[in-house]
C-alpha positions as CSV (number, residue, x, y, z in Angstrom):
1,M,1.0,24.4,0.7
2,V,3.9,26.1,-0.6
3,D,7.4,24.5,0.9
4,Q,9.6,27.3,2.4
5,P,13.2,27.3,1.1
6,I,16.1,25.0,2.7
7,T,18.0,28.1,4.3
8,A,21.8,26.9,5.3
9,R,21.1,26.2,9.0
10,D,17.8,23.6,7.9
11,I,18.7,20.8,8.2
12,P,16.0,17.2,7.2
13,I,15.7,15.4,10.5
14,L,13.5,12.0,10.6
15,I,11.2,12.7,13.7
16,T,10.0,9.2,15.5
17,S,7.9,8.0,18.3
18,P,5.9,5.4,19.5
19,A,2.9,6.7,18.0
20,A,4.4,8.4,14.9
21,S,6.7,9.0,12.1
22,S,7.4,12.4,9.9
23,E,10.4,13.7,7.9
24,R,10.8,17.2,9.4
25,R,13.4,20.5,8.5
26,V,15.1,21.3,11.6
27,N,16.7,24.6,12.3
28,L,19.8,24.9,14.2
29,S,20.1,27.9,15.4
30,W,16.4,26.1,17.8
31,T,17.1,25.8,21.5
32,I,16.6,22.4,23.0
33,S,12.9,24.4,24.2
34,Q,12.0,25.5,20.8
35,L,12.4,22.0,19.4
36,K,10.6,20.3,21.9
37,A,7.9,22.9,21.2
38,K,8.3,21.8,17.6
39,L,7.5,18.2,18.6
40,E,4.5,18.4,20.5
41,P,1.9,18.4,17.9
42,I,4.1,15.6,16.3
43,T,4.5,13.6,18.8
44,G,1.3,14.3,21.1
45,I,3.5,14.2,23.6
46,A,4.2,17.5,25.9
47,P,7.3,19.5,26.0
48,S,7.9,18.8,30.0
49,L,7.9,15.1,29.1
50,Q,9.7,14.5,26.3
51,K,13.1,12.6,26.1
52,I,14.8,12.7,22.8
53,T,17.3,10.6,21.8
54,L,19.8,11.1,18.7
55,R,20.0,7.9,16.4
56,L,23.0,8.1,14.1
57,P,23.4,5.2,11.4
58,G,26.3,2.8,12.5
59,R,25.7,3.9,15.9
60,L,24.0,1.3,18.4
61,E,23.3,3.5,21.2
62,G,21.8,6.7,20.9
63,T,22.6,10.5,22.8
64,A,20.1,12.2,25.0
65,I,19.4,15.6,23.7
66,S,19.0,17.7,27.2
67,A,20.6,19.7,29.4
68,K,20.2,21.5,33.1
69,D,19.1,24.5,31.2
70,E,16.9,24.0,27.5
71,D,15.8,27.5,27.0
72,R,19.5,28.8,26.1
73,T,21.5,25.1,24.9
74,G,21.6,25.3,21.1
75,I,20.8,22.0,19.2
76,A,23.3,23.0,17.2
77,S,25.3,21.6,19.8
78,W,25.1,18.2,19.2
79,S,26.2,18.8,15.2
80,L,23.0,17.0,13.7
81,P,23.8,15.5,10.5
82,A,21.1,15.4,7.6
83,Y,18.6,13.0,7.7
84,A,19.6,12.2,11.6
85,E,17.1,10.8,13.7
86,L,15.4,12.2,16.7
87,H,13.4,9.4,18.6
88,V,10.7,11.1,21.3
89,T,9.6,9.0,24.0
90,S,7.4,10.3,27.4
91,T,9.3,10.3,30.7
92,D,5.8,9.1,31.4
93,P,4.9,5.7,31.4
94,S,0.9,6.2,32.5
95,L,0.4,8.2,29.5
96,G,1.0,4.3,26.9
97,T,2.8,4.4,23.7
98,A,0.5,4.3,21.5
99,I,-2.3,6.1,19.7
100,P,-5.7,4.1,21.4
101,S,-7.2,1.9,18.1
102,L,-11.3,3.4,17.6
103,S,-12.1,0.1,16.8
104,S,-14.5,-0.4,20.0
105,V,-16.4,2.3,19.7
106,P,-19.8,2.5,18.7
107,K,-20.0,4.0,15.8
108,Y,-23.7,5.4,13.6
109,E,-24.6,2.9,10.7
110,M,-27.5,4.3,8.4
111,P,-29.8,1.8,8.1
112,V,-30.6,0.5,4.4
113,E,-33.8,1.8,3.8
114,T,-33.3,5.1,5.1
115,Y,-29.8,6.0,2.7
116,S,-32.5,4.9,-0.1
117,S,-35.2,6.9,1.0
118,L,-33.5,10.2,1.3
119,P,-32.8,12.6,-2.3
120,D,-29.4,13.8,-2.7
121,T,-27.0,10.2,-2.2
122,V,-25.5,8.6,-5.0
123,L,-27.6,6.0,-4.8
124,A,-30.8,9.0,-5.6
125,Y,-27.9,9.7,-8.3
126,K,-27.8,6.7,-9.9
127,K,-31.6,6.1,-9.8
128,T,-32.5,9.3,-11.6
129,H,-29.7,9.5,-14.0
130,Q,-29.7,5.6,-14.7
131,I,-26.3,4.4,-14.4
132,G,-24.9,1.0,-13.5
133,R,-27.2,-1.4,-12.1
134,F,-30.6,1.5,-12.8
135,D,-29.4,1.4,-16.4
136,P,-32.6,-0.4,-18.0
137,H,-29.7,-1.6,-20.5
138,A,-27.6,-3.0,-18.2
139,P,-28.3,-7.1,-18.3
140,E,-27.5,-7.1,-22.0
141,L,-24.8,-4.6,-21.4
142,K,-22.9,-7.7,-19.3
143,E,-23.6,-10.2,-21.7
144,K,-21.7,-7.9,-24.3
145,K,-18.5,-7.7,-21.5
146,V,-18.7,-11.3,-20.8
147,A,-19.2,-12.5,-24.3
148,D,-16.3,-9.8,-25.6
149,L,-14.0,-11.2,-22.6
150,W,-14.9,-15.0,-24.4
151,K,-13.9,-14.0,-27.7
152,A,-10.4,-12.4,-26.4
153,I,-9.3,-15.6,-25.3
154,E,-10.3,-17.6,-28.3
155,A,-8.8,-14.8,-30.2
156,A,-5.3,-14.8,-28.2
157,N,-5.3,-18.7,-28.5
158,I,-5.6,-19.0,-24.9
159,T,-6.1,-22.7,-23.9
160,I,-5.2,-25.1,-20.8
161,G,-1.7,-26.5,-21.5
162,A,-0.5,-23.5,-23.5
163,R,2.6,-21.5,-22.2
164,C,2.8,-17.9,-21.7
165,I,3.9,-14.6,-20.0
166,L,2.2,-12.2,-18.0
167,S,1.8,-8.9,-19.8
168,P,3.9,-6.2,-20.0
169,S,6.7,-8.2,-18.2
170,T,9.0,-11.0,-20.0
171,T,10.1,-12.6,-16.8
172,R,6.6,-13.7,-15.0
173,R,6.4,-17.1,-17.0
174,G,4.0,-19.9,-16.7
175,T,1.8,-22.5,-18.4
176,V,-2.1,-21.8,-18.8
177,A,-4.3,-24.0,-16.2
178,F,-7.9,-22.7,-15.9
179,I,-9.9,-20.7,-18.3
180,G,-13.4,-19.9,-16.5
181,L,-15.9,-18.2,-14.6
182,I,-14.7,-17.5,-10.7
183,P,-17.6,-16.7,-8.5
184,E,-15.3,-16.2,-5.3
185,I,-13.6,-13.3,-7.6
186,S,-15.7,-9.6,-7.7
187,G,-15.8,-9.5,-11.8
188,L,-18.1,-10.4,-15.0
189,G,-16.8,-13.0,-17.2
190,P,-13.9,-15.8,-17.4
191,W,-10.4,-15.3,-15.4
192,V,-7.1,-17.2,-16.4
193,G,-5.3,-19.0,-14.0
194,V,-1.8,-19.4,-14.7
195,R,1.0,-21.8,-13.0
196,L,3.9,-19.7,-12.9
197,D,7.5,-20.7,-13.6
198,E,8.7,-18.9,-10.3
199,P,7.2,-18.8,-6.4
200,V,6.0,-15.2,-7.4
201,G,2.6,-15.4,-7.9
202,K,-0.3,-14.7,-5.1
203,N,-2.0,-18.4,-4.3
204,D,-2.1,-21.6,-4.8
205,G,-4.8,-22.6,-7.3
206,T,-7.5,-21.5,-5.0
207,A,-9.6,-18.4,-4.7
208,G,-12.2,-18.2,-2.0
209,G,-11.3,-21.3,-0.6
210,K,-12.1,-23.5,-4.0
211,R,-9.4,-25.1,-6.1
212,Y,-9.6,-24.0,-9.2
213,F,-6.4,-25.6,-10.5
214,D,-2.8,-27.5,-8.8
215,C,-0.1,-25.9,-8.0
216,E,2.3,-24.8,-5.1
217,A,2.0,-21.9,-2.4
218,H,3.0,-18.5,-4.2
219,Y,3.0,-20.4,-7.3
220,G,-0.6,-19.8,-8.8
221,V,-2.5,-16.2,-10.4
222,F,-5.9,-15.7,-11.5
223,V,-5.9,-12.7,-14.6
224,R,-8.1,-10.9,-17.2
225,P,-7.6,-12.2,-20.2
226,E,-5.6,-9.0,-21.7
227,R,-3.0,-9.9,-19.3
228,I,-2.1,-13.2,-21.2
229,E,0.1,-13.1,-24.2
230,V,0.4,-17.0,-25.4
231,G,4.0,-18.1,-27.5
232,D,7.1,-20.2,-26.7
233,W,8.1,-18.5,-23.5
234,K,11.1,-21.0,-22.3
235,E,12.0,-21.1,-18.7
236,L,14.0,-18.8,-17.8
237,G,17.4,-20.4,-16.6
238,L,20.0,-18.3,-14.6
239,D,22.2,-16.9,-17.4
240,D,18.8,-15.2,-18.9
241,E,20.2,-11.5,-17.8
242,D,19.1,-10.0,-21.0
243,E,16.0,-9.2,-19.5
244,E,15.6,-7.2,-16.6
245,P,12.4,-8.3,-14.5
246,D,9.8,-5.5,-14.2
247,E,9.4,-5.9,-10.6
248,I,11.3,-5.4,-7.5
């Protein structure tokens, strides 16, 4: 879809409702009735039931966009600034305020046996072309991948107690606390558990409810060996301002 050029009378507006949020362009030549007609497919609220409130930054109370004759009253009467918010609600409370959940709706699930017997599926394609686990050499490839990961650990001098950083960052620093297999995490081969200096991790040294090393919450992380760079990485202090963080 090609964006339409913004004219002098077009301004970007944030449209919100209990069930939607979207940035749209509004033409200041529209009447209130025209605006409501445009808002119906966005909010799902019929024009006759719409209550529009103009919300401006720095103001606690909103301003109602309404008039006795909405077919003739233009929205330019409210001096809408760019990126103002138009909040749309329904005057009929019986309609609810949110999109209904579909979690309880019965869904069709094809039996595994039926799917496996179909000829035109991804599974059938993999079987025919011997891709993935259907590759007769798959076990050998898996063993080689695992072996290569262990070699990478040895080559990088990754050992328990070694100081390290998690590349590509230079500010996420810590100490290697675990090296080995973690069945609770998908993926072949060994993982490296790091006890971080600061609470920028994802766990407390546990995976799938099993503890692999000790640390406080958010001080632990498991990564692949290629993310580890061992070295004389000291803990950063408050005066270490020469390094910029790689995450915000």
